[in-house]
C-alpha positions, 0 to 999 in steps of 0.5 A: 547531915545535921547536929553533929556532936561536936567531939565528932569534928575532924581536923580538915584536911587541905589536900585538894580533892579528888576526882569526882567527889561531891560538895557535902556538909556537916553542921557543929553544935556549939553548946561552950566555949571549949565546943567552938575551940574545937573548931580552930583547925577549920578556921585555920584551914581557910585562913587566907580567904577569911574576910575581916571580922570573921577570924577565929579569935574574933569569933571566938569572943563573940561565941562567948558572949553569945554563950552568955546569953543563952544563945546556941552557936551553930557552925556550918562546914562546908567539903569537896571530899575531905578538903573544906571550902567553906565555913559559916558560923551563926549564933540562934536566938529566939524572937517570939515564936520564931528563930533567927539564925544570925552572924556572930559578933561584937554586938553593935550588929554591923559586922559584914554577914556571910561565909568564909569561902575558900575561892571568894569568887565562887557562886557555887561554894556561896549556895552550898554554904546557904544549903548547909545553913538551911539546916541549922535549926533556925527559921529565918537566917538573918544576913546584913549588909551584903554587897550587891552583884557580889557571888554572895547576893548571886546565891541569894538570888535563889533562896526564898527570902522576906516578901516584905524587903522583895516590895521594897524599892531598890533604891530603899533597901540598898546602902551607899559603901565606899572604899580605896582599891589600894591595890590599884595604885603603885605607892601611896603618893600615887594614890594621894594624888588622885584625891582632891586638892582641898584634902591633900592640902589640908592634910599637910597644913593642919597636921603642922598646926597640930604639931605646934600644939605638942608631941602628936603620935600616928599610929596603933596600940601595940599592947593590952593596956595601951589598947583598953585605954583608948578603947575607953576613951573611944566609946566614952567619947562617941558615947557623949557625942551620941548623947549630945545629938539625941541620938539613942544608938544602942550598943553606945548607951552600955560598955558591953561592946568596948569590953568586946574589943578590950577582950579581942585586944588581949588575945591577938598581936596587937604588934603586927594587927592595928585593931585600935589606931589613934592620934595622940597630942601629948599622949593623949588621944584626939582621935581614934578607930577600931578596925576590923584587919583581914588578909587583904582588907583593913575595915574602918568599923568604929571610929571618933575624935575629939570635937574640940580639935576639929579644926585640925581634921584629926579624923583626917589625919587618922584616916590618913594613917591608916591608908598608909599603913594599909598600902604597905602592907598589901591591903584595900581600905573599907570605910563601909556602908552609909554616906558620909563626906569624908568618905567620899572625899577618900574613897576610890569606889563606891558600891551598894549593900542590902540585908537579906532574910531568908526563910528557912521555915514556914514559921519563919514568915512571922517575921515578915510582921516586925520587918513590915512594921519596921518599913511603915515606920521608915515611911513615916519618917519619910513623909514627915522629912518631906513635909518638913521640906515642903513646908520650909521650901514653901516658906521661904518662897512666901519671903522672897516674894515679900521681901523678908530680910536675910536675917529673918532667913537666917532664923528659919533656917535655926529653927528648922535645923533645930527640929 
């Protein structure tokens, strides 16, 4: 069933399905915030299994922004008899001659993709959700950051996907991700005892040194005004950081993502939900993070710190306070994809993620062109980096044979870093 009017929505039942009932789905097409608001009972039915970043309020704010851009939002609902067992919201955007269905999000395109399912370990429910999404009226379904060997990845292995991405070697497709399985540890102390002494000792020493400079607060914003203030500082500081390094990170160059989270902060219970964690010194933030909080996990999503306090490891002190809260509340911590030294030092688990482009129609094959161009640019960057490495490696060897001084070697390294 497709394009069912939103007025036809029935509140999903939570009673067990009758024996012999079959899986079926409907697509709810939303064209306004009022349409989307009627879907709240569906989210409530699956609240216990909702991953971070897919709760109703987060998606409601994302949907409102999608409508403002002229996009349509469709929600696939999968039922087993009268029982809702899976739900997946997507926004439909046009890219030239084809339409793309992609996850609702804050605007930085980095949320995990995937549906909400009643049983996150059931591959069949993910398969049913993918089948439902084939009817949302798009040519391509874009799913970023899917964990390798997860039930969703298993279901995706059986649907038509981009030839370009399938042809890329796995080591190029995947990105490393880091997390802490805190549920495996009886206490925070039991967890931290497994981390390197260089991390544990540093936390204690630097917390004491930071306290020597004034009153230090560790915690999260518990009212909308405080959240607005810290979020404004966080994104301004992160923008300065990106500009100073020549990074043209699109979502940092305007205030849309910041405003998204300010909007979310005004709609949720901030006392119970640490959307914005911080370390403050004398009332001013020196480190902060936006976190996506689910029933079982907290994601360390967007973070920054004041570089003038780098010597005090305020970023690690921020992580420490989040990990403590996570253990107390019975949640794991997800540092999300992409390598960073601090992630590796804190994490107890490592996994791999990759993005998928599901082809829904023949026209959807047009996505192969931009994907091929993207991969070509990536190959060129890798070749340039490889040539650079080999050039300076050769230069080092030649200088060593000529007996070049260490000071000259240092200047060569500095030049390479600058380039």
